[in-house]
C-alpha positions as CSV (number, residue, x, y, z in Angstrom):
1,X,114.2,-29.3,-21.5
2,X,115.5,-33.0,-21.4
3,X,115.8,-32.6,-17.6
4,X,112.1,-31.2,-17.6
5,X,111.1,-34.6,-19.6
6,X,112.8,-36.7,-17.2
7,X,111.1,-35.0,-14.4
8,X,107.6,-35.2,-15.8
9,X,108.3,-38.9,-16.7
10,X,109.5,-39.8,-13.1
11,X,106.3,-37.8,-11.5
12,X,104.0,-39.7,-14.0
13,X,105.7,-43.2,-13.1
14,X,105.2,-42.3,-9.3
15,X,101.6,-41.3,-9.7
16,X,100.7,-44.4,-12.1
17,X,102.6,-46.6,-9.1
18,X,100.4,-45.0,-6.3
19,X,97.2,-45.7,-8.2
20,X,98.5,-49.4,-9.0
21,X,99.2,-49.5,-5.1
22,X,95.8,-48.2,-3.9
23,X,93.9,-50.5,-6.3
24,X,92.6,-53.5,-4.5
25,X,91.3,-57.1,-6.0
26,X,88.8,-59.0,-4.0
27,X,87.9,-62.7,-4.9
28,X,84.2,-63.6,-4.2
29,X,83.6,-66.9,-3.2
30,X,80.1,-68.3,-4.2
31,X,78.7,-71.6,-3.5
32,X,76.1,-71.8,-6.2
33,X,76.0,-71.9,-10.0
34,X,76.0,-68.7,-12.1
35,X,72.4,-69.0,-13.0
36,X,71.2,-69.1,-9.5
37,X,69.7,-65.9,-8.6
38,X,71.8,-65.6,-5.4
39,X,74.8,-65.9,-7.8
40,X,73.6,-63.6,-10.4
41,X,72.5,-61.0,-7.9
42,X,76.1,-61.2,-6.3
43,X,77.8,-60.8,-9.9
44,X,75.6,-57.6,-10.6
45,X,76.7,-56.2,-6.9
46,X,80.4,-57.1,-8.0
47,X,80.1,-55.4,-11.4
48,X,78.7,-52.0,-10.0
49,X,81.0,-52.0,-7.2
50,X,84.0,-52.4,-9.6
51,X,82.8,-50.1,-12.2
52,X,81.8,-47.2,-9.8
53,X,84.8,-47.3,-7.6
54,X,87.0,-45.6,-10.4
55,X,89.5,-48.4,-10.5
56,X,90.0,-48.7,-6.5
57,X,88.5,-51.9,-6.2
58,X,87.9,-55.0,-8.6
59,X,85.5,-57.7,-7.2
60,X,85.9,-60.9,-9.2
61,X,83.2,-63.6,-8.6
62,X,83.8,-67.4,-8.7
63,X,80.2,-69.1,-8.6
64,X,79.6,-72.9,-8.4
65,X,82.1,-73.5,-5.8
66,X,85.1,-72.9,-8.2
67,X,86.9,-71.2,-5.6
68,X,85.9,-72.5,-2.4
69,X,83.1,-75.0,-1.8
70,X,80.0,-74.0,0.1
71,X,81.4,-75.4,3.5
72,X,84.6,-73.9,3.2
73,X,83.6,-70.3,2.3
74,X,83.1,-68.8,5.9
75,X,86.5,-70.0,6.8
76,X,88.2,-68.8,3.6
77,X,86.8,-65.3,4.1
78,X,87.7,-65.3,8.0
79,X,91.2,-66.3,7.2
80,X,91.7,-64.0,4.2
81,X,92.1,-66.9,1.7
82,X,89.1,-65.0,0.0
83,X,88.4,-61.3,0.7
84,X,84.6,-61.7,0.2
85,X,82.1,-64.6,0.0
86,X,78.5,-65.6,0.2
87,X,77.4,-68.3,2.7
88,X,74.1,-69.9,3.7
89,X,73.7,-68.6,7.2
90,X,72.0,-71.3,9.2
91,X,74.9,-73.8,8.0
92,X,77.0,-71.7,10.7
93,X,74.7,-72.6,13.7
94,X,78.1,-73.7,15.5
95,X,80.0,-70.4,14.8
96,X,76.9,-68.4,16.3
97,X,73.2,-69.9,17.3
98,X,71.9,-66.5,16.1
99,X,72.8,-67.3,12.4
100,X,70.2,-70.4,12.6
101,X,67.2,-68.1,13.8
102,X,65.8,-68.0,10.0
103,X,65.7,-71.7,9.8
104,X,63.6,-72.6,13.0
105,X,60.5,-74.3,11.4
106,X,57.3,-72.3,11.3
107,X,58.8,-69.4,13.1
108,X,58.4,-66.9,10.1
109,X,56.2,-68.5,7.3
110,X,55.8,-65.3,5.0
111,X,58.0,-62.8,3.4
112,X,56.8,-60.1,5.7
113,X,57.5,-62.2,8.8
114,X,60.9,-63.2,7.4
115,X,61.7,-59.4,7.1
116,X,60.6,-58.8,10.4
117,X,62.7,-61.6,11.7
118,X,65.6,-60.4,9.8
119,X,65.1,-56.8,11.2
120,X,65.0,-58.1,14.7
121,X,68.1,-60.5,14.3
122,X,70.4,-58.3,12.1
123,X,71.9,-56.1,14.9
124,X,72.9,-59.2,17.0
125,X,74.2,-61.1,13.9
126,X,76.4,-58.2,12.8
127,X,78.0,-57.9,16.3
128,X,78.7,-61.6,16.3
129,X,80.4,-61.5,12.9
130,X,82.3,-58.4,13.6
131,X,83.9,-60.1,16.7
132,X,85.1,-62.7,14.4
133,X,86.7,-60.4,12.1
134,X,83.9,-60.1,9.3
135,X,82.0,-57.3,8.1
136,X,78.4,-58.0,7.1
137,X,77.1,-56.8,3.8
138,X,73.7,-58.0,3.0
139,X,71.4,-61.2,3.3
140,X,69.0,-62.5,0.7
141,X,66.4,-65.4,1.6
142,X,65.7,-68.3,-0.4
143,X,62.0,-69.0,-1.4
144,X,59.8,-70.8,1.4
145,X,61.2,-74.3,2.0
146,X,59.4,-77.3,1.0
147,X,59.3,-80.9,1.4
148,X,60.7,-83.1,-1.6
149,X,60.1,-86.8,-1.9
150,X,60.7,-89.7,-4.4
151,X,57.5,-91.3,-2.9
152,X,54.0,-89.9,-1.7
153,X,53.9,-88.8,2.0
154,X,50.4,-89.2,3.3
155,X,51.2,-89.9,7.1
156,X,53.7,-89.7,9.9
157,X,54.7,-93.3,9.1
158,X,55.6,-92.5,5.5
159,X,58.5,-90.4,7.0
160,X,60.0,-93.2,9.2
161,X,63.4,-94.2,7.8
162,X,63.1,-91.9,4.7
163,X,66.8,-91.2,3.5
164,X,66.8,-87.4,4.2
165,X,69.2,-84.7,2.7
166,X,70.4,-82.3,5.4
167,X,72.4,-79.2,5.2
168,X,72.6,-77.8,8.5
169,X,71.5,-78.7,12.2
170,X,68.2,-77.7,12.2
171,X,67.5,-80.0,9.2
172,X,69.2,-82.8,11.0
173,X,67.2,-82.3,13.8
174,X,63.9,-82.3,12.0
175,X,64.9,-85.6,10.6
176,X,65.6,-87.0,14.0
177,X,62.4,-85.8,15.4
178,X,60.2,-87.2,12.5
179,X,62.1,-90.5,12.1
180,X,63.9,-89.9,9.0
181,X,67.5,-90.7,8.2
182,X,69.7,-87.5,7.7
183,X,73.0,-87.5,5.4
184,X,74.5,-83.9,5.4
185,X,75.0,-83.0,1.6
186,X,75.8,-79.4,0.0
187,X,73.5,-77.9,-2.8
188,X,76.0,-78.8,-5.4
189,X,75.7,-82.4,-4.7
190,X,72.0,-82.8,-4.6
191,X,71.5,-84.5,-8.1
192,X,74.2,-87.1,-7.6
193,X,72.9,-88.1,-4.0
194,X,69.2,-88.5,-5.4
195,X,70.4,-90.4,-8.5
196,X,72.6,-92.8,-6.7
197,X,70.0,-93.3,-4.0
198,X,71.9,-91.9,-1.2
199,X,69.0,-89.6,-0.4
200,X,65.1,-89.8,-1.3
201,X,63.6,-86.6,0.5
202,X,64.8,-83.1,1.5
203,X,63.4,-79.8,2.6
204,X,64.7,-77.0,0.6
205,X,63.3,-74.2,-1.9
206,X,61.6,-74.6,-5.2
207,X,64.4,-72.8,-6.8
208,X,67.1,-75.5,-5.5
209,X,64.7,-78.1,-7.0
210,X,64.4,-76.3,-10.3
211,X,68.1,-75.5,-10.8
212,X,69.2,-79.2,-10.1
213,X,66.1,-80.6,-12.4
214,X,65.5,-82.8,-9.3
215,X,62.5,-84.4,-11.2
216,X,65.4,-86.0,-13.5
217,X,66.3,-88.2,-10.4
218,X,63.0,-89.9,-9.6
219,X,61.7,-87.2,-7.1
220,X,57.9,-86.7,-8.2
221,X,56.7,-84.7,-5.0
222,X,57.0,-81.5,-3.6
223,X,54.9,-80.4,-0.7
224,X,54.6,-76.7,-0.1
225,X,55.0,-76.6,3.6
226,X,56.6,-73.0,3.9
227,X,58.7,-74.3,6.7
228,X,61.1,-71.2,7.0
229,X,62.9,-68.6,4.6
230,X,66.6,-69.2,4.9
231,X,69.2,-66.7,3.9
232,X,72.4,-66.3,2.2
233,X,74.6,-63.6,3.6
234,X,77.6,-61.9,1.9
235,X,80.4,-61.1,4.3
236,X,83.9,-59.4,3.9
237,X,87.3,-60.2,5.7
238,X,87.9,-57.3,8.0
239,X,91.6,-56.8,7.2
240,X,90.7,-56.5,3.5
241,X,87.8,-54.0,4.3
242,X,90.2,-51.8,6.3
243,X,92.6,-51.3,3.5
244,X,89.8,-49.4,1.7
245,X,89.3,-45.9,1.8
246,X,86.0,-44.5,3.4
247,X,84.6,-43.6,0.1
248,X,84.8,-47.1,-1.4
249,X,83.5,-48.5,1.8
250,X,80.5,-46.2,1.5
251,X,79.9,-47.3,-1.8
252,X,80.1,-51.0,-1.1
253,X,77.4,-50.3,1.6
254,X,75.3,-48.5,-0.8
255,X,75.5,-51.3,-3.6
256,X,75.1,-53.9,-0.8
257,X,71.4,-52.2,0.1
258,X,70.6,-52.2,-3.4
259,X,71.6,-56.1,-3.8
260,X,69.7,-56.7,-1.0
261,X,66.4,-55.2,-2.1
262,X,66.9,-56.6,-5.5
263,X,67.7,-60.0,-4.0
264,X,64.5,-60.3,-1.9
265,X,62.3,-59.2,-4.9
266,X,64.0,-61.9,-7.1
267,X,63.4,-64.6,-4.1
268,X,59.7,-63.7,-4.1
269,X,59.3,-63.9,-7.8
270,X,61.1,-67.2,-7.9
271,X,58.6,-68.5,-5.0
272,X,55.8,-68.2,-7.5
273,X,57.8,-69.3,-10.9
274,X,59.9,-72.0,-9.5
275,X,57.0,-74.0,-8.2
276,X,55.4,-73.5,-11.4
277,X,58.4,-75.1,-13.1
278,X,58.2,-78.1,-10.9
279,X,54.7,-78.6,-11.8
280,X,55.5,-78.0,-15.5
281,X,58.1,-80.6,-15.2
282,X,55.5,-83.1,-14.1
283,X,55.9,-83.0,-10.3
284,X,53.1,-83.3,-8.1
285,X,53.0,-79.9,-6.2
286,X,50.8,-79.4,-3.2
287,X,50.1,-79.4,0.6
288,X,50.4,-81.9,3.2
289,X,47.2,-83.2,4.8
290,X,46.3,-81.8,8.2
291,X,47.5,-84.6,10.4
292,X,51.2,-84.1,8.8
293,X,50.9,-80.3,9.3
294,X,50.1,-80.7,12.9
295,X,53.0,-83.2,13.2
296,X,55.5,-80.6,11.5
297,X,54.1,-77.8,13.8
298,X,54.7,-80.1,16.9
299,X,58.3,-80.6,15.9
300,X,58.7,-76.9,15.0
301,X,57.7,-76.0,18.5
302,X,60.2,-78.5,20.1
303,X,63.1,-77.0,17.9
304,X,62.1,-73.4,18.7
305,X,62.4,-74.4,22.5
306,X,65.7,-76.0,22.0
307,X,67.0,-73.1,20.0
308,X,66.3,-70.6,22.6
309,X,68.0,-72.6,25.4
310,X,71.0,-72.7,23.0
311,X,71.1,-69.0,21.9
312,X,70.6,-67.8,25.5
313,X,70.0,-63.9,26.2
314,X,70.7,-62.9,22.8
315,X,68.2,-65.3,21.2
316,X,65.6,-64.2,23.6
317,X,66.2,-60.5,22.8
318,X,65.9,-61.4,19.1
319,X,62.7,-63.3,19.6
320,X,61.1,-60.4,21.7
321,X,61.9,-57.9,19.2
322,X,60.5,-60.1,16.5
323,X,57.3,-60.8,18.5
């Protein structure tokens, strides 16, 4: 009987060890604060995967750049320092021009067009990430990008020399083509940049302006130019992915689809509610005049031609599929 108990105890210990060995823990790097809808959506995705995996995988989220700052996340996931992370796609144009397609000005100016562009570009984007050792899970757009300014902008001349916050090559190029002076600043540093006078204008979503309480830093104008709908994407290190069994991989992909659908819905709601929040805080929310609108469209056409040349055959195939 004593021998039997020892045998049972040994088998139990082996099984417990096997379960522990099979269990995986992923750290998820998020650039934006916990209250941001992208981070909240990612946290729910992580919670659902953790609970439904039966102990096989635990995903721990680290919002607000607490694990890695926004500009570090792509490299961290690619090198395995973080198993999973979310990154603003068009900030990665040097990695792959296709990742900038959603930030080409006035290419997609509605959610329907943004979804069409996403579907047209996704196969090439997934292929490009796979070649870099990454697994693509899902992508969610920010609300339509508008122009913020400390002063009223009534003419092209008002843009000249304006200190402009840039966050990717597209926004840097917009500044160059309009005569503004760009400075590259991540979202987490926006309030400080405006409060110190490092910048006095930017193009970003109403959500970013609301979350940073931009009106507290002397920014009084938001021009709803609906320039583009840039996306955040969630990616996984391929080596970490390959350690999972097929059932867990399928679960993650299923939850990723759910997170993507929910994220798009949250973005649409924010596109309305967050502009109202800016207005309620005392900011002047409106459109640019026709002369400025034509100027921005001309800039967009120039940038589209430049992007096509840079993106080559892959970019041409994506645009053909989109059109």
